[in-house]
N, C-alpha and C positions, 0 to 999 in steps of 0.2 A: 292806452288801455286803463291806466290808473285814474285818469280824469273821468273817463266814461263810467268806471265803477263808482267813483265818488258821486257823480251826477245821478246815476241810476239808484244805487243803494242808499244814497243820502236823501232821496226824496221822501217827504213826510208820509206818503201813502204806501211806501215800499217796506215790506218785511214785517208788518204788523200781523201777528197770527197768535191767537190766544185760545184756540179750540182744543179741548182736552177730552179724554175718555178714560173710563176705569176698566182695567183688565186684571185678570188673575196673574200672579207671578208667572205661572206656567205659559201664559200667552203673551208675555211682555218682552220676549227675547228680541233684541235689536231695536226696541223702541226707546224714546227719549223721555225720561221722567220729567213731569211738569210740576211736581211737588216733592218735597223731601220724604223719604221713607223711613219710618221708625219701627223698631221692634215692638211687638205686642207682648211677647213672652221672652224669657231668657232661654239660652241654649248652651248647655243642657239646662233644663228647668229643675233638675234634682242632682244631688251628688251621685256620681255613677262610677263604676269600675272602669279603669282604662285598659284592663287586660284580664285574661282568665287567671284565676288564682284563689287565694283565701283572704277574706276580709278579716282584719284583726285589730286589736288595740296596739299601737306602736310600742307602748311601754312594756307590753308582755313579751316583746320579741328581743329585748336587750340581751346581748351576748351570743345570739344565735350565729353559728358558723358551720362550715362543713365538719370541722373537728369537734364542735360542741353544739350539736343540734338541740333545739328547744322543742319539748313535747307539749302539745296543747290539747285540752279536752273539751267536752261539750260546754257550750256557752262562751268559749274563748275565741271561736272562729266561725266563719260562715263561708262555704264554697260559693264563689261568684263567677259569672262569665262576663266578658266584655260588654259594657252597657248596662249591666244590672244595677239597681239601686243599692246604695251602701246603707245597711241598717244603722240607726242612729248611734248605737253603742260602740261602733267601730270607726277608726280614723285612718286606716292604712290598708293596703293590699300587698300581699306577698305573691309574686308571680308564680304560676303553676310549676315552673321548672325548679323552684326552690322549696316545693312542698312535696312531702312523702306521706301518703295516706296509710295509716296503721289499721284503722277500722272506720266504720261510719261515724264514730264519735271522737276519733283521735287522729291527730296528724303530727308530723315532725316538720319543722322548718329549719333550713340551713343558712338563712340570711336574715339579718335584722332589718327592721323598717323604721323610717323616720315618719313623723306625723304627715298625713295626707299624701304619702307616697302612692303613686299609681292610681290616684283618684282624680277624676275630672270633677271639679267643683261646679256647682250651679252657677251659670253665667260666665263660665270660663271663656266661651266663644263670643256670645252675644248676651248683653244684659237688657232686660225689658226697658223700653223707652229710649234705648241707644239709637243714634242715627246709623242707618245701614247705607243708604244712598242719598246723595244730594240731588237737588233738581238739576236738570240739564245733563243727566248721566245716561249714556247709552248702555242699556241692559245687556250683560254678558251671561253666559251659562252659569258661572260661579255666583253671579248676583241673584239669579233665580233661586239657587240653592240657599243662599244666605237669607233671602226674604222668607222662604218657606220655613227655614229653621227658626226664624224670629217670629213665626206665627202670623206673618202678613197675609191677609186674605185678598186684598186688592191693591193695585198701584195705579196712581193717576199719571197718565202719559200724554204727551202731545199727540193730537190727531195727526195723521199723515196728510200734509197739504195735497189737495187734489190738483193735478197739473193736466190741463187740457192740451192735447197735441193735435194740431190741424195740418194735415198734409195738403199742399196745394200744387196744382199743375195739370194742364190738359194732357200731358204726356204720361202721367202716372197710372199704373194699373196695380191691382192687388196681387200679392204673391200667391202661388199655387204649387202644386206638385209637378216638378219638372219632369216631363216624359222624354223629350228628345232635344237636348241642347245642341245637337250637332246638325240640325237643319241649316240650310244656307243662311248664314248670319246676316247677309245684306238684306234679305227679303222678309223672312218670318221665322218664328220659333214656336214650336208646339209646346205649350206650357199649361198643365192642368187640363181644364175642359175647353180651352180656347186657343186660338192662334194669335200670338202677339205679332203685330205688324211693325215694320220699320218706323222708328220714331217713338215707340212706346217704351217706357222704362218701368221696371218693377220697383214699387215703393219699398225701399229698405230704410230710408232715413228716419221715417216716423217710428219704425220698430226699434231702431237704434236709440232714439230719444226715449221710447217707452222703457227700454232696458236701463238706460242711464238714470231716469227718474226713479225707478224701483231701487236701483243700487244705491242711490243717494237718499233713501229713506222716505220717499214720498209715493203718492198713489197716482199712477198715470191713467189718463182717460183719453184714449186715442179715438178721434172722430173720423168719419168717412172722408175720403178724398174729395176736395173741393176743386172744381175746375177754375181756370183763370178768368173769373168774372167778378168785377169790382163789387157789385151789389151782393152777390152770393157770399163772397169772402167776408164782406162787412157784416152781413147778417150772422154768419157763424161766429165771428169774433165777438160780436156784441152779446150773443147768447152764451158763449163759453165764458166770457168775463163775468157774467151774472151768476153762473153756476159753478165756477171753479175758483181756486185760490191763485193760480198762475195760468197764463195762456202762452203756449209756444206755437209759432207758425213756422212750418218747414217750407222754405223757399219763398220767393216773391219779395225779398227785402232789398234787392239791388236797385238799379236805376233804369232797367229796361222798360219796354212799352207795356209789359204785362206784370211788372213788379208793383203790385198795388198795396202791399202791406204798410209801408211808411205813411202814405197819405190817408189810409183808412184809420190807422192809430191816431193820426193828427185830427181827423174829423170826429172820431168817437171820444177822444180823450186828450191826452197830452203826449206828444212825441218828444222824448227827452234827448235821445241820441240817435243819429242816423249816420253810420260810418265811423269805424274805429281804426286807428292806425296800427293794425296787426295784420300779419300775413301768415297763413290764410285766415279769413274771418272778417275782412274789412267791411262787407255790406251789412253788418249787424244793425238792427233797429231795436231800440229800447224805449218803452213808454208805459203809460198807465191808462187804463180804461175802466171807469166806474170804480176806482180804487183798487183795481186788480192789475198786478204787474203783467205786461205783455212783452214778449221777446220775439222779434222777427229774426229768424236764423237763416244764414245763407244756405242755398240749396246744395252746394258741393259738400260731400260728407265730411271731409277733413276740416273744412271751414266751420261746419256745423258743430263738430266735436270740440274744436278749439274755443268757439264762441260759448258753447254750453259750459265748458270747464271754467271759462273766465267770468261769466255773468250768472248763469243759472245755479251753479254749485254754491257760490257765496250767498245767493238769495235764499236758497232752500236751507242752508245752514243757519242763516239769520232767523228764518221763520221757526226753525226747530230749537233755536237757542243754544247752538253748539258752535265751536270754532271750526273754521275751514281746515280740513286735514291737509297737512303738507306732505309732499312727496319727498322721499329720500333722494338726495342729490350726490353725485360723485364728480370729481374733477377728471377731465379727460383731455387728450390732445387731439386736435382735428387732423384727420388723415390726409386731407388735401385742401387746397384753397377753395373757399366758398364765397361767391359773390352775393351781395344783397343790395336791395334798393334802399337808398336813404329815405327816411321819413316814416318807415313802418317797422315795428318790432316783428321779427320773423321767427316762427316756431318751426324748427327743422327736425324731422324725424331721423334718428341715427341707429345704427347697429354698433354695439360695443364689443371690443376684444382687448385682451391684454397684450401689451407690446412685447412681452417676453413670455409667450404662452408655455414655453418649455419649463418654466419655473413652477407651473402648476402640476405637481407630481401626484396629488391626491384629489379625488372628487370630494367636494364639500357636501356633507349630508344636508337634507332639507332642514331649514330652521336655524342653521348655524350662520352667524354673521361673518361672511367671507372677508369683510373689511377688517375684522378683528382677529380672525382665526389665524394661528401661526402657520397653517398650511397654505394660506392664500399667497400668491406671488406678490412680492414687494416690488411693484413696477407700475409704470403709468398705464392708464387705460386709453385706448384709441377709439375715437368716435368717427365712424364712416357714414356720411350722409346717404339717406335713401332718396327715392323719388320725391320731388318737392311739390308736385301738382296738387291743387286743392281737391281734385276729384279722385286722387289715387288712394282709395280707402285701404288697399292692401299694404300701403306703406305704414299705416298705423298698426295693422295686424302684426307686421314683421318687426316693428321698431322695438328696441330695448329701452329707448329713452327719447327725450325731447331736449334739444339745446336751443337757447334763445339768442338771436342776434339783435342787439339794441337798435333802436330806430335811428340813432345818430352814427351808425357804423355802415360802411360800404361792404362789409363782409369780414371774413376771417382768413388768415394765412395758414398754410400748412404748419402743423406742430404747435399752433397757438392753444393755450390752455383755456378751457371753457367749463362751465358747470352744466351737467346733464341731469335732468329730472328723470328718475328711473320709472319705467313702465312695467318692469319685471323685477322680481327679487334679485339681489346681487348674487346670491348663491346659485341661482339658475343661470345667470350669465357666466359665472365662474365654472359651472359644470357643462359648458358648451364646448364642443369641438369646432374650431373656427375654420371654415372652408371658404377660401376666397379664390376667384378665378373664373374659368369658363363655365357657362351654364350647361347643365345636362340634366335631363329628367330623372336619370337614375339616382341623382343626389336626393331628390324628394323621397324616393322609395327607401333610400338608405336612412334618411332621417326618421321615417316611419318605423322601419325595422328596429332601429335603435330604441325608440320609445317603447316598443313591445317588450323587449328583454331588459332594458335599463331605463325605467321611467324617470330616474333622477337626472338623466343626461339628455342633452338636446344638441342638434346641429344648427350652428349659426352660420349662414351662408350669405355671401355678397357676390353678385354677378358683375364683375368688372373686366372680364376678358382674360385670356390666358396670360398675356404679358403682365396685366395688372396683378394676377395671382402670384406670378414669380417675383414681382417687385414687392408684394406684401410679405413673401418669405424673406426677401432680402432685408426688409425693414423690421423683421421679427414680429409681424402683426397677425400671423396665421399659423395654424398647425399644418394645414394641407392646402395645396394649390391644385385646382383642376386645370389641366392643360392639354391642348392638342395642336401644338405649333409645328407646322411643316417647314423644315429648312429647305430653301430653294436650291441651295448648292448641292446638298447631299441627298435630298429626298428623305431624310431621317426625321422622325417625329421627336420633338421635345429635348432630346439629349444635347444637340448643339446649342440650343438656347440656354439651357441650364449651365452648360460649361462657360458660356460667354457672360451671362448675367450673374451667376453665383459661383465664381471661381474659388472663393475662399470658404465655401460651405460644402459639407458632405451631405449629398441629397440622395435619398432612396426614391426611385421611380417605380411605382407600383401600377400595373395595368388595372383599369376598371373595366373597360369594354372596347370593342371595335364597333364602329357604328357607320351606317350609311348616310353620307352627305349627298344631297341632291337638290334639285329645284322643286319647291312646293308650288303647285299650280291649282287653279280651281278645278272642281270635279268636272270631268269630261275634257279637260285641257282645251278650252275653247280657242286659245291662240295657237294651238298646235306646236307648242314649244318642245324641241327635241334635245336641246343642250344649251350650254353657256354661250355658244356661238350666236344663238338667236337673240341674245340680249342686245347685241349691237345693231339691230335692225331699226331702232328708233321708235317702234310702235309698241314696245312692251314696257310697262311700268314696273320698276324693280324696288324691292325693299331690302336694305342692306343691314349688316351688323356693324357695331361700333368699331372704331380703330382699336387695334390691340387684341381683338378677339381672334381666336384661331380660325374661325369661319371666314372672317374678313381677310386674313393672311392667305388662307386657301384660295379664296376667290381671286385675289390679286395675282397669286401665283398662276392660277389657271388662265386668267385673262392675258397675262404676259405670254404664256405659252401659245395662246391663240392669236396673239397680236392685236387684241382689242383694247383701245384706249378707254379708260374709265369715263371720260367726259362724253362718250357716245352713248352711255347707258342712262336712260331716263330713270331718275330716282336713285342713282348711285349714292348721292349725299344724304338720302333719307335713312337715318340710323335708328335702330332699336337695340335692346340689350339682352334679349333672350330669344331662343328658337320659337317659343310659343308666341311671342310678340310678332315675329315674322309670319308665322302661320295665321295669326289673327288678321294681319294686314292683308293677306291674300284672301282669306275667307270672307272678309267684309268688303272686298273690292277696292281697297286702297292701293293695292298692287296686283299686278298680274302674276308675278313670280317673286320668289325669295329663296336664297340658299339656306338650307337648314337640314335637320336630321329627319329621318323617316318617321320616327315616333311622334314628332310634333305634327307632321302632316296627317298621320293616322288619327291622332287625337281630335282634329277638327275636320275629319272626313274629306281631306284634300287628295288630289292625285299627286304622284311623286315621280320625278324623272331622275333616276340614279346618276350620280357623277363619279363618286369615289368612295372607297371604304377608308376610314381614318382611325387612328389609334388615340384613344382618350385615356390619359394616365393621371394618377395622383402623385404629385411631388411632395415628399415629406422629409424634413431635416432628419438626418440619421439619429440625432440625439432624442428625437421625439417618438421614435418607433415603440419604445417600451412604456411610455406613460399611459395610464389607464384609458383616457378618452380616445387616443389613437389606436391602442390595442383593440379596443372594442370595435372600432370601424373595420379594422383588418379581419377580426373574427367574423363579423357579420358578412363580409364579402366572400367568405369561404362556405357559407351555408347554402344548401340546396334550395331552400325556400326563397332566399334573396335572388339567386341566379334565375330561378324560374319566373319570378315576378318581373325581372329585367327583360327576359326573353319575351314575355307576354306583351310588352310594349310594342314590339315589332322593330325591325331594323337594327337590332343589336346582336352581337356575337360575343359570348362570354368565354371563349376558348382559353384566354390567358388571364382571366379575372383573378386577381390577388398575386399574380406572378411578378417577380421583381425584374424590371427591364434594365435597370442601371444600379 
């Protein structure tokens, strides 16, 4: 990556940008100064009173005190308000609290004054011709005020570079107002004024780039979608390069049969780089056309975001004459082993949590540096990797930070210390209640309810299965573990597992819900599936949950009861991590059936074959029950509004919600 940056940014035609414009100070917020800004007048431009009181000659006040007040007559004082000019014959102000008015021509003062006491001298803040702002300065609200106070009428700023954004692809369609996202996902979706057919994708990448460009101080110019046609793409790139300062092409930069961007850049100008050893983001293409930087960005959204951060941001900063902002980093321990491919620097999205969350006894207010505040826990931070696919945009949405695995490394071992670049403020991470374990849709509602009543707090969740949640409690990496583990010997939920896995910890087991587990099947149940016994027929494609999840344990228990070997089930080894992922697999025809909760089936308009009601609990270390973030969770669970929202999902029973089961 560093070599690609040197080749691209070091090219003599890259980064030259001298266009400026004049704005009023009021209109310059967030812009970059292109010339130094000097004061035209002093502020204040006259000697003025710093407070309400009486302007006097300091020598006339000698000896004044509460015991020996000094009386002053006409011509010896002048009553002034804050900001009033000081008459030339006076050189001090007695504050009004130390002045007693006898009549309109006479006062008594009970405090002496020194020369120029409580007077703002001309130029105290800004002196005419004084430098207010240097060139290359990003204008802040206080800078606007300073320029106006200094009499500045206009400021010369860098123009915003115009960045053309070209979305490419036969499959792309423009966004619209979603009417019915629950139509059969395999065939078509009603969206806005049209029906989107299978194989069509809503263009979101170019709008992400548009927002990125705006956030980084430049002017986006999004062009219409261009189909995968060599000559059409070439024509649009040529015109965009002539009319813009930077050109971004979304997709078409790889090595497929319709990836035309690299050869087009080479034909029109100079292809400097094609392929960078970063993951995701490898198929990036960088070049110059008619003196205009051109970036061919990969089509997968995470790859595109990483490539933009690596190459577009430093380019725009150079054009604006400002340094590339650095992200705050923290040291963290990797929660589990992470394998990586040699030869590529990998950017891994992670969730962060404190290894000893019970040490966090107080919520950190917004704006407080949690790393320096005495209330923050003195303990290591744990980084839990999220989904690593280049297409998984939601992994960026949910990520707290990015950790990098060097290109000469085959990965990281559990508990290895790494640096994580933060994507959220540290105090926001500190103010999170960490919930690790089984996935349930009610946790999303819980997170939303918490934000309504406690906006300073958030829920940080990771779906690793019930066993993974209890192990996170054992390693002291979570406040709460969601669990629904059925013990095969006793038929009891959760308690036997907690006793076996956490024998040395006092754990409170709080019920969240009872929920219906069953087989999710396509609308109309075309395969006529009546129960788990049908899975062994060999003609039903199944989608499974991951090992360690409560749903997987329930499935294996039920199959054992029925005497069905797992190898007889088609798709038994196909694993996903959430109930919604199972529902999606069924809705899109990847699977005929999958075991999951009724609420997930309802969400995607699937039919549901009930199997069993199960108990879903929250396991919480006893010592954490009283800390604020956990107390808030327990309070929310007792509210009628939350319970009603849960029941509205379908398939949930809240009869024991918030009841202690252990």
